[in-house]
HTML snippet that shows the backbone in 3Dmol.js (N, CA, C, O; Angstrom):
<script src="https://3Dmol.org/build/3Dmol-min.js"></script>
<div id="view" style="width:600px;height:400px;position:relative"></div>
<script>
const pdb = `
ATOM      1  N   MET A   1     -84.205 -16.913  34.110  1.00  0.00           N
ATOM      2  CA  MET A   1     -83.786 -16.117  34.923  1.00  0.00           C
ATOM      3  C   MET A   1     -83.116 -14.793  34.229  1.00  0.00           C
ATOM      4  O   MET A   1     -82.449 -14.887  33.198  1.00  0.00           O
ATOM      5  N   ALA A   2     -83.331 -13.693  34.819  1.00  0.00           N
ATOM      6  CA  ALA A   2     -82.992 -12.559  34.310  1.00  0.00           C
ATOM      7  C   ALA A   2     -81.245 -12.323  34.386  1.00  0.00           C
ATOM      8  O   ALA A   2     -80.551 -12.795  35.286  1.00  0.00           O
ATOM      9  N   ASP A   3     -80.819 -11.648  33.455  1.00  0.00           N
ATOM     10  CA  ASP A   3     -79.397 -11.502  33.173  1.00  0.00           C
ATOM     11  C   ASP A   3     -79.023 -10.251  33.879  1.00  0.00           C
ATOM     12  O   ASP A   3     -78.268  -9.516  33.243  1.00  0.00           O
ATOM     13  N   THR A   4     -79.372  -9.872  34.995  1.00  0.00           N
ATOM     14  CA  THR A   4     -79.207  -8.533  35.729  1.00  0.00           C
ATOM     15  C   THR A   4     -77.860  -8.531  36.439  1.00  0.00           C
ATOM     16  O   THR A   4     -77.331  -7.481  36.807  1.00  0.00           O
ATOM     17  N   ASP A   5     -77.322  -9.720  36.619  1.00  0.00           N
ATOM     18  CA  ASP A   5     -75.853  -9.753  37.256  1.00  0.00           C
ATOM     19  C   ASP A   5     -74.792  -9.311  36.369  1.00  0.00           C
ATOM     20  O   ASP A   5     -73.794  -8.780  36.855  1.00  0.00           O
ATOM     21  N   SER A   6     -74.908  -9.475  35.131  1.00  0.00           N
ATOM     22  CA  SER A   6     -73.963  -9.197  34.155  1.00  0.00           C
ATOM     23  C   SER A   6     -73.833  -7.582  33.756  1.00  0.00           C
ATOM     24  O   SER A   6     -72.845  -7.005  33.301  1.00  0.00           O
ATOM     25  N   THR A   7     -75.031  -7.089  34.046  1.00  0.00           N
ATOM     26  CA  THR A   7     -75.145  -5.470  33.798  1.00  0.00           C
ATOM     27  C   THR A   7     -74.960  -4.820  34.979  1.00  0.00           C
ATOM     28  O   THR A   7     -74.767  -3.610  34.856  1.00  0.00           O
ATOM     29  N   ALA A   8     -74.960  -5.288  36.172  1.00  0.00           N
ATOM     30  CA  ALA A   8     -74.678  -4.599  37.329  1.00  0.00           C
ATOM     31  C   ALA A   8     -73.225  -4.125  37.456  1.00  0.00           C
ATOM     32  O   ALA A   8     -72.371  -4.932  37.090  1.00  0.00           O
ATOM     33  N   PRO A   9     -72.797  -2.875  37.943  1.00  0.00           N
ATOM     34  CA  PRO A   9     -71.390  -2.692  37.959  1.00  0.00           C
ATOM     35  C   PRO A   9     -70.898  -3.392  39.048  1.00  0.00           C
ATOM     36  O   PRO A   9     -71.639  -3.632  40.001  1.00  0.00           O
ATOM     37  N   ARG A  10     -69.527  -3.818  39.024  1.00  0.00           N
ATOM     38  CA  ARG A  10     -68.767  -4.425  39.979  1.00  0.00           C
ATOM     39  C   ARG A  10     -67.978  -3.379  40.772  1.00  0.00           C
ATOM     40  O   ARG A  10     -67.664  -3.562  41.948  1.00  0.00           O
ATOM     41  N   LEU A  11     -67.656  -2.222  40.047  1.00  0.00           N
ATOM     42  CA  LEU A  11     -66.733  -1.176  40.646  1.00  0.00           C
ATOM     43  C   LEU A  11     -67.564   0.283  40.547  1.00  0.00           C
ATOM     44  O   LEU A  11     -68.120   0.738  39.547  1.00  0.00           O
ATOM     45  N   ARG A  12     -67.485   0.834  41.796  1.00  0.00           N
ATOM     46  CA  ARG A  12     -68.365   2.061  41.762  1.00  0.00           C
ATOM     47  C   ARG A  12     -67.488   3.108  42.294  1.00  0.00           C
ATOM     48  O   ARG A  12     -66.909   2.972  43.372  1.00  0.00           O
ATOM     49  N   ILE A  13     -67.374   4.228  41.503  1.00  0.00           N
ATOM     50  CA  ILE A  13     -66.486   5.401  42.033  1.00  0.00           C
ATOM     51  C   ILE A  13     -67.415   6.321  42.998  1.00  0.00           C
ATOM     52  O   ILE A  13     -68.389   6.922  42.546  1.00  0.00           O
ATOM     53  N   VAL A  14     -67.100   6.372  44.125  1.00  0.00           N
ATOM     54  CA  VAL A  14     -67.873   7.080  45.124  1.00  0.00           C
ATOM     55  C   VAL A  14     -67.472   8.646  45.454  1.00  0.00           C
ATOM     56  O   VAL A  14     -68.170   9.458  46.060  1.00  0.00           O
ATOM     57  N   GLY A  15     -66.157   8.852  44.892  1.00  0.00           N
ATOM     58  CA  GLY A  15     -65.758  10.403  45.161  1.00  0.00           C
ATOM     59  C   GLY A  15     -64.631  10.709  44.127  1.00  0.00           C
ATOM     60  O   GLY A  15     -63.932   9.854  43.583  1.00  0.00           O
ATOM     61  N   GLY A  16     -64.563  12.010  43.943  1.00  0.00           N
ATOM     62  CA  GLY A  16     -63.446  12.357  43.142  1.00  0.00           C
ATOM     63  C   GLY A  16     -64.158  12.493  41.440  1.00  0.00           C
ATOM     64  O   GLY A  16     -65.329  12.307  41.109  1.00  0.00           O
ATOM     65  N   ASN A  17     -63.220  12.799  40.756  1.00  0.00           N
ATOM     66  CA  ASN A  17     -63.544  12.798  39.267  1.00  0.00           C
ATOM     67  C   ASN A  17     -62.447  12.207  38.464  1.00  0.00           C
ATOM     68  O   ASN A  17     -61.693  12.873  37.756  1.00  0.00           O
ATOM     69  N   PRO A  18     -62.396  10.910  38.611  1.00  0.00           N
ATOM     70  CA  PRO A  18     -61.242  10.252  37.940  1.00  0.00           C
ATOM     71  C   PRO A  18     -61.405  10.172  36.375  1.00  0.00           C
ATOM     72  O   PRO A  18     -62.514  10.022  35.863  1.00  0.00           O
ATOM     73  N   THR A  19     -60.216  10.282  35.624  1.00  0.00           N
ATOM     74  CA  THR A  19     -60.276  10.250  34.248  1.00  0.00           C
ATOM     75  C   THR A  19     -60.491   8.633  33.794  1.00  0.00           C
ATOM     76  O   THR A  19     -60.436   7.686  34.579  1.00  0.00           O
ATOM     77  N   PRO A  20     -60.703   8.557  32.601  1.00  0.00           N
ATOM     78  CA  PRO A  20     -61.020   7.296  32.206  1.00  0.00           C
ATOM     79  C   PRO A  20     -59.735   6.428  32.188  1.00  0.00           C
ATOM     80  O   PRO A  20     -59.815   5.207  32.321  1.00  0.00           O
ATOM     81  N   GLU A  21     -58.571   7.053  32.025  1.00  0.00           N
ATOM     82  CA  GLU A  21     -57.204   6.431  32.282  1.00  0.00           C
ATOM     83  C   GLU A  21     -56.988   5.854  33.675  1.00  0.00           C
ATOM     84  O   GLU A  21     -56.604   4.701  33.869  1.00  0.00           O
ATOM     85  N   GLU A  22     -57.248   6.691  34.577  1.00  0.00           N
ATOM     86  CA  GLU A  22     -57.115   6.335  36.025  1.00  0.00           C
ATOM     87  C   GLU A  22     -58.001   5.106  36.458  1.00  0.00           C
ATOM     88  O   GLU A  22     -57.588   4.249  37.239  1.00  0.00           O
ATOM     89  N   VAL A  23     -59.274   5.091  35.876  1.00  0.00           N
ATOM     90  CA  VAL A  23     -60.219   3.970  36.054  1.00  0.00           C
ATOM     91  C   VAL A  23     -59.529   2.788  35.543  1.00  0.00           C
ATOM     92  O   VAL A  23     -59.487   1.771  36.235  1.00  0.00           O
ATOM     93  N   ALA A  24     -58.978   2.835  34.378  1.00  0.00           N
ATOM     94  CA  ALA A  24     -58.419   1.820  33.533  1.00  0.00           C
ATOM     95  C   ALA A  24     -57.156   1.326  34.540  1.00  0.00           C
ATOM     96  O   ALA A  24     -57.104   0.142  34.875  1.00  0.00           O
ATOM     97  N   VAL A  25     -56.323   2.118  34.921  1.00  0.00           N
ATOM     98  CA  VAL A  25     -55.283   1.582  35.701  1.00  0.00           C
ATOM     99  C   VAL A  25     -55.732   0.959  37.002  1.00  0.00           C
ATOM    100  O   VAL A  25     -54.993   0.087  37.459  1.00  0.00           O
ATOM    101  N   VAL A  26     -56.828   1.269  37.671  1.00  0.00           N
ATOM    102  CA  VAL A  26     -57.370   0.783  38.828  1.00  0.00           C
ATOM    103  C   VAL A  26     -57.847  -0.673  38.474  1.00  0.00           C
ATOM    104  O   VAL A  26     -57.607  -1.608  39.238  1.00  0.00           O
ATOM    105  N   ILE A  27     -58.459  -0.820  37.415  1.00  0.00           N
ATOM    106  CA  ILE A  27     -59.209  -2.084  36.976  1.00  0.00           C
ATOM    107  C   ILE A  27     -58.016  -3.141  36.625  1.00  0.00           C
ATOM    108  O   ILE A  27     -58.039  -4.329  36.948  1.00  0.00           O
ATOM    109  N   ALA A  28     -56.953  -2.481  35.892  1.00  0.00           N
ATOM    110  CA  ALA A  28     -55.882  -3.318  35.557  1.00  0.00           C
ATOM    111  C   ALA A  28     -55.086  -3.831  36.815  1.00  0.00           C
ATOM    112  O   ALA A  28     -54.577  -4.950  36.750  1.00  0.00           O
ATOM    113  N   VAL A  29     -54.966  -3.155  37.833  1.00  0.00           N
ATOM    114  CA  VAL A  29     -54.313  -3.532  38.815  1.00  0.00           C
ATOM    115  C   VAL A  29     -55.067  -4.372  39.618  1.00  0.00           C
ATOM    116  O   VAL A  29     -54.425  -5.340  40.026  1.00  0.00           O
ATOM    117  N   LEU A  30     -56.290  -4.310  39.998  1.00  0.00           N
ATOM    118  CA  LEU A  30     -57.272  -5.127  40.655  1.00  0.00           C
ATOM    119  C   LEU A  30     -57.357  -6.549  39.875  1.00  0.00           C
ATOM    120  O   LEU A  30     -57.223  -7.588  40.521  1.00  0.00           O
ATOM    121  N   SER A  31     -57.554  -6.574  38.655  1.00  0.00           N
ATOM    122  CA  SER A  31     -57.577  -7.747  37.889  1.00  0.00           C
ATOM    123  C   SER A  31     -56.231  -8.618  38.022  1.00  0.00           C
ATOM    124  O   SER A  31     -56.227  -9.812  38.319  1.00  0.00           O
ATOM    125  N   ARG A  32     -55.069  -7.827  37.753  1.00  0.00           N
ATOM    126  CA  ARG A  32     -53.876  -8.456  37.938  1.00  0.00           C
ATOM    127  C   ARG A  32     -53.534  -9.040  39.209  1.00  0.00           C
ATOM    128  O   ARG A  32     -52.860 -10.069  39.249  1.00  0.00           O
ATOM    129  N   ARG A  33     -53.975  -8.423  40.331  1.00  0.00           N
ATOM    130  CA  ARG A  33     -53.774  -9.062  41.610  1.00  0.00           C
ATOM    131  C   ARG A  33     -54.708 -10.159  41.855  1.00  0.00           C
ATOM    132  O   ARG A  33     -54.328 -11.099  42.553  1.00  0.00           O
ATOM    133  N   ALA A  34     -55.934 -10.148  41.341  1.00  0.00           N
ATOM    134  CA  ALA A  34     -56.772 -11.416  41.635  1.00  0.00           C
ATOM    135  C   ALA A  34     -56.352 -12.548  40.617  1.00  0.00           C
ATOM    136  O   ALA A  34     -56.614 -13.723  40.874  1.00  0.00           O
ATOM    137  N   ALA A  35     -55.780 -12.229  39.607  1.00  0.00           N
ATOM    138  CA  ALA A  35     -55.202 -13.398  38.734  1.00  0.00           C
ATOM    139  C   ALA A  35     -53.973 -13.937  39.471  1.00  0.00           C
ATOM    140  O   ALA A  35     -53.760 -15.150  39.445  1.00  0.00           O
ATOM    141  N   ALA A  36     -53.177 -13.130  40.108  1.00  0.00           N
ATOM    142  CA  ALA A  36     -51.933 -13.669  40.747  1.00  0.00           C
ATOM    143  C   ALA A  36     -52.061 -14.195  42.177  1.00  0.00           C
ATOM    144  O   ALA A  36     -51.047 -14.510  42.799  1.00  0.00           O
ATOM    145  N   ALA A  37     -53.256 -14.295  42.703  1.00  0.00           N
ATOM    146  CA  ALA A  37     -53.584 -14.786  44.104  1.00  0.00           C
ATOM    147  C   ALA A  37     -53.284 -16.289  44.073  1.00  0.00           C
ATOM    148  O   ALA A  37     -53.741 -16.948  43.139  1.00  0.00           O
ATOM    149  N   PRO A  38     -52.541 -16.888  45.038  1.00  0.00           N
ATOM    150  CA  PRO A  38     -52.178 -18.117  45.027  1.00  0.00           C
ATOM    151  C   PRO A  38     -53.443 -19.114  45.161  1.00  0.00           C
ATOM    152  O   PRO A  38     -54.353 -18.699  45.880  1.00  0.00           O
ATOM    153  N   PRO A  39     -53.595 -20.261  44.612  1.00  0.00           N
ATOM    154  CA  PRO A  39     -54.732 -21.156  44.864  1.00  0.00           C
ATOM    155  C   PRO A  39     -54.739 -21.475  46.305  1.00  0.00           C
ATOM    156  O   PRO A  39     -53.737 -21.446  47.020  1.00  0.00           O
ATOM    157  N   GLN A  40     -55.965 -21.788  46.694  1.00  0.00           N
ATOM    158  CA  GLN A  40     -56.138 -22.360  48.097  1.00  0.00           C
ATOM    159  C   GLN A  40     -55.682 -23.841  48.190  1.00  0.00           C
ATOM    160  O   GLN A  40     -56.169 -24.725  47.485  1.00  0.00           O
ATOM    161  N   ARG A  41     -54.758 -24.033  49.069  1.00  0.00           N
ATOM    162  CA  ARG A  41     -54.204 -25.483  49.309  1.00  0.00           C
ATOM    163  C   ARG A  41     -55.361 -26.314  50.003  1.00  0.00           C
ATOM    164  O   ARG A  41     -56.028 -25.927  50.963  1.00  0.00           O
ATOM    165  N   GLN A  42     -55.475 -27.500  49.358  1.00  0.00           N
ATOM    166  CA  GLN A  42     -56.365 -28.303  49.941  1.00  0.00           C
ATOM    167  C   GLN A  42     -55.718 -29.433  50.725  1.00  0.00           C
ATOM    168  O   GLN A  42     -54.928 -30.208  50.186  1.00  0.00           O
ATOM    169  N   PHE A  43     -56.045 -29.513  51.938  1.00  0.00           N
ATOM    170  CA  PHE A  43     -55.256 -30.609  52.724  1.00  0.00           C
ATOM    171  C   PHE A  43     -56.313 -31.833  52.749  1.00  0.00           C
ATOM    172  O   PHE A  43     -57.537 -31.709  52.795  1.00  0.00           O
ATOM    173  N   SER A  44     -55.634 -32.949  52.712  1.00  0.00           N
ATOM    174  CA  SER A  44     -56.441 -34.203  52.818  1.00  0.00           C
ATOM    175  C   SER A  44     -56.663 -34.381  54.398  1.00  0.00           C
ATOM    176  O   SER A  44     -55.934 -33.727  55.144  1.00  0.00           O
ATOM    177  N   LEU A  45     -57.621 -35.224  54.937  1.00  0.00           N
ATOM    178  CA  LEU A  45     -57.976 -35.481  56.207  1.00  0.00           C
ATOM    179  C   LEU A  45     -56.873 -36.347  56.819  1.00  0.00           C
ATOM    180  O   LEU A  45     -56.909 -36.427  58.047  1.00  0.00           O
ATOM    181  N   TRP A  46     -55.942 -36.980  56.214  1.00  0.00           N
ATOM    182  CA  TRP A  46     -54.825 -37.723  56.562  1.00  0.00           C
ATOM    183  C   TRP A  46     -53.705 -36.819  57.133  1.00  0.00           C
ATOM    184  O   TRP A  46     -53.012 -37.185  58.082  1.00  0.00           O
ATOM    185  N   ALA A  47     -53.542 -35.512  56.460  1.00  0.00           N
ATOM    186  CA  ALA A  47     -52.556 -34.786  56.897  1.00  0.00           C
ATOM    187  C   ALA A  47     -53.067 -33.670  57.864  1.00  0.00           C
ATOM    188  O   ALA A  47     -52.350 -32.693  58.082  1.00  0.00           O
ATOM    189  N   ARG A  48     -54.210 -33.789  58.408  1.00  0.00           N
ATOM    190  CA  ARG A  48     -54.761 -32.740  59.310  1.00  0.00           C
ATOM    191  C   ARG A  48     -53.832 -33.041  60.604  1.00  0.00           C
ATOM    192  O   ARG A  48     -53.430 -34.173  60.869  1.00  0.00           O
ATOM    193  N   LYS A  49     -53.534 -31.861  61.395  1.00  0.00           N
ATOM    194  CA  LYS A  49     -52.822 -31.828  62.530  1.00  0.00           C
ATOM    195  C   LYS A  49     -53.528 -32.398  63.783  1.00  0.00           C
ATOM    196  O   LYS A  49     -52.954 -32.838  64.779  1.00  0.00           O
ATOM    197  N   SER A  50     -54.674 -32.333  63.609  1.00  0.00           N
ATOM    198  CA  SER A  50     -55.749 -32.751  64.694  1.00  0.00           C
ATOM    199  C   SER A  50     -55.682 -34.298  64.852  1.00  0.00           C
ATOM    200  O   SER A  50     -56.114 -34.870  65.853  1.00  0.00           O
ATOM    201  N   ARG A  51     -55.133 -34.911  63.838  1.00  0.00           N
ATOM    202  CA  ARG A  51     -55.059 -36.495  64.040  1.00  0.00           C
ATOM    203  C   ARG A  51     -53.763 -36.886  64.635  1.00  0.00           C
ATOM    204  O   ARG A  51     -53.489 -38.066  64.852  1.00  0.00           O
ATOM    205  N   MET A  52     -52.923 -35.856  64.914  1.00  0.00           N
ATOM    206  CA  MET A  52     -51.690 -36.407  65.666  1.00  0.00           C
ATOM    207  C   MET A  52     -51.910 -36.105  67.291  1.00  0.00           C
ATOM    208  O   MET A  52     -51.171 -36.586  68.150  1.00  0.00           O
ATOM    209  N   THR A  53     -52.958 -35.299  67.555  1.00  0.00           N
ATOM    210  CA  THR A  53     -53.238 -35.200  69.041  1.00  0.00           C
ATOM    211  C   THR A  53     -53.486 -36.532  69.674  1.00  0.00           C
ATOM    212  O   THR A  53     -53.857 -37.509  69.023  1.00  0.00           O
ATOM    213  N   ARG A  54     -53.273 -36.542  70.942  1.00  0.00           N
ATOM    214  CA  ARG A  54     -53.667 -37.760  71.628  1.00  0.00           C
ATOM    215  C   ARG A  54     -55.034 -37.836  72.048  1.00  0.00           C
ATOM    216  O   ARG A  54     -55.607 -36.861  72.535  1.00  0.00           O
ATOM    217  N   PRO A  55     -55.633 -39.055  71.867  1.00  0.00           N
ATOM    218  CA  PRO A  55     -57.033 -39.193  72.130  1.00  0.00           C
ATOM    219  C   PRO A  55     -57.299 -39.188  73.611  1.00  0.00           C
ATOM    220  O   PRO A  55     -56.471 -39.557  74.443  1.00  0.00           O
ATOM    221  N   SER A  56     -58.508 -38.746  73.888  1.00  0.00           N
ATOM    222  CA  SER A  56     -58.891 -38.680  75.327  1.00  0.00           C
ATOM    223  C   SER A  56     -58.874 -40.166  75.977  1.00  0.00           C
ATOM    224  O   SER A  56     -59.007 -41.232  75.376  1.00  0.00           O
ATOM    225  N   GLN A  57     -58.701 -39.981  77.179  1.00  0.00           N
ATOM    226  CA  GLN A  57     -58.584 -41.333  77.955  1.00  0.00           C
ATOM    227  C   GLN A  57     -60.055 -41.787  78.195  1.00  0.00           C
ATOM    228  O   GLN A  57     -60.944 -40.966  78.419  1.00  0.00           O
ATOM    229  N   ARG A  58     -60.256 -43.025  78.142  1.00  0.00           N
ATOM    230  CA  ARG A  58     -61.574 -43.637  78.460  1.00  0.00           C
ATOM    231  C   ARG A  58     -61.500 -44.414  79.737  1.00  0.00           C
ATOM    232  O   ARG A  58     -60.659 -45.304  79.859  1.00  0.00           O
ATOM    233  N   PRO A  59     -62.322 -44.127  80.671  1.00  0.00           N
ATOM    234  CA  PRO A  59     -62.441 -45.001  81.947  1.00  0.00           C
ATOM    235  C   PRO A  59     -62.560 -46.417  81.705  1.00  0.00           C
ATOM    236  O   PRO A  59     -63.237 -46.812  80.756  1.00  0.00           O
ATOM    237  N   GLY A  60     -62.001 -47.168  82.430  1.00  0.00           N
ATOM    238  CA  GLY A  60     -62.208 -48.654  82.271  1.00  0.00           C
ATOM    239  C   GLY A  60     -61.089 -49.194  83.015  1.00  0.00           C
ATOM    240  O   GLY A  60     -60.386 -48.600  83.833  1.00  0.00           O
ATOM    241  N   PHE A  61     -61.004 -50.591  82.563  1.00  0.00           N
ATOM    242  CA  PHE A  61     -59.837 -51.444  83.297  1.00  0.00           C
ATOM    243  C   PHE A  61     -58.619 -50.921  82.955  1.00  0.00           C
ATOM    244  O   PHE A  61     -58.346 -50.764  81.765  1.00  0.00           O
ATOM    245  N   GLY A  62     -57.830 -50.623  83.838  1.00  0.00           N
ATOM    246  CA  GLY A  62     -56.440 -50.048  83.609  1.00  0.00           C
ATOM    247  C   GLY A  62     -56.257 -48.711  83.051  1.00  0.00           C
ATOM    248  O   GLY A  62     -55.211 -48.329  82.526  1.00  0.00           O
ATOM    249  N   ALA A  63     -57.515 -47.889  83.213  1.00  0.00           N
ATOM    250  CA  ALA A  63     -57.447 -46.403  82.894  1.00  0.00           C
ATOM    251  C   ALA A  63     -56.342 -45.711  83.739  1.00  0.00           C
ATOM    252  O   ALA A  63     -55.497 -44.922  83.314  1.00  0.00           O
ATOM    253  N   TRP A  64     -56.496 -46.131  84.954  1.00  0.00           N
ATOM    254  CA  TRP A  64     -55.353 -45.312  85.947  1.00  0.00           C
ATOM    255  C   TRP A  64     -54.056 -45.524  85.545  1.00  0.00           C
ATOM    256  O   TRP A  64     -53.301 -44.553  85.585  1.00  0.00           O
ATOM    257  N   ARG A  65     -53.583 -46.706  85.122  1.00  0.00           N
ATOM    258  CA  ARG A  65     -52.207 -46.910  84.537  1.00  0.00           C
ATOM    259  C   ARG A  65     -51.936 -46.132  83.224  1.00  0.00           C
ATOM    260  O   ARG A  65     -50.833 -45.653  82.959  1.00  0.00           O
ATOM    261  N   ALA A  66     -52.880 -46.053  82.527  1.00  0.00           N
ATOM    262  CA  ALA A  66     -52.820 -45.349  81.193  1.00  0.00           C
ATOM    263  C   ALA A  66     -52.665 -43.904  81.432  1.00  0.00           C
ATOM    264  O   ALA A  66     -51.985 -43.276  80.620  1.00  0.00           O
ATOM    265  N   SER A  67     -53.206 -43.272  82.449  1.00  0.00           N
ATOM    266  CA  SER A  67     -53.063 -41.967  82.550  1.00  0.00           C
ATOM    267  C   SER A  67     -51.907 -41.277  83.081  1.00  0.00           C
ATOM    268  O   SER A  67     -51.769 -40.054  83.051  1.00  0.00           O
ATOM    269  N   VAL A  68     -50.884 -42.299  83.683  1.00  0.00           N
ATOM    270  CA  VAL A  68     -49.711 -41.851  84.229  1.00  0.00           C
ATOM    271  C   VAL A  68     -48.474 -42.319  83.303  1.00  0.00           C
ATOM    272  O   VAL A  68     -47.395 -41.728  83.251  1.00  0.00           O
ATOM    273  N   MET A  69     -48.811 -43.466  82.590  1.00  0.00           N
ATOM    274  CA  MET A  69     -47.646 -44.007  81.811  1.00  0.00           C
ATOM    275  C   MET A  69     -47.511 -43.368  80.370  1.00  0.00           C
ATOM    276  O   MET A  69     -48.521 -43.114  79.715  1.00  0.00           O
ATOM    277  N   PRO A  70     -46.388 -43.146  79.948  1.00  0.00           N
ATOM    278  CA  PRO A  70     -46.157 -42.539  78.545  1.00  0.00           C
ATOM    279  C   PRO A  70     -46.408 -43.580  77.420  1.00  0.00           C
ATOM    280  O   PRO A  70     -46.210 -44.789  77.543  1.00  0.00           O
ATOM    281  N   ARG A  71     -46.798 -43.051  76.481  1.00  0.00           N
ATOM    282  CA  ARG A  71     -47.087 -44.033  75.426  1.00  0.00           C
ATOM    283  C   ARG A  71     -45.832 -44.216  74.464  1.00  0.00           C
ATOM    284  O   ARG A  71     -45.889 -45.002  73.518  1.00  0.00           O
TER     285      ARG A  71
END
`;
const viewer = $3Dmol.createViewer("view");
viewer.addModel(pdb, "pdb");
viewer.setStyle({}, {cartoon: {color: "spectrum"}});
viewer.zoomTo();
viewer.render();
</script>
């Protein structure tokens, strides 16, 4: 595999004429913000809100009673 990804610029200045110090500040702010991002919370399938919803009614013996009676 070619190692082209590591040589490609990840930041491109499209306008203006920034000084090296200004570019360094932008890179420092962006890297600090990326490092401070909170990690994504992973929920287990047991904690999903959709598990608490009422299942659909199935037609069959006593289904009419189950449709009007509270659980």
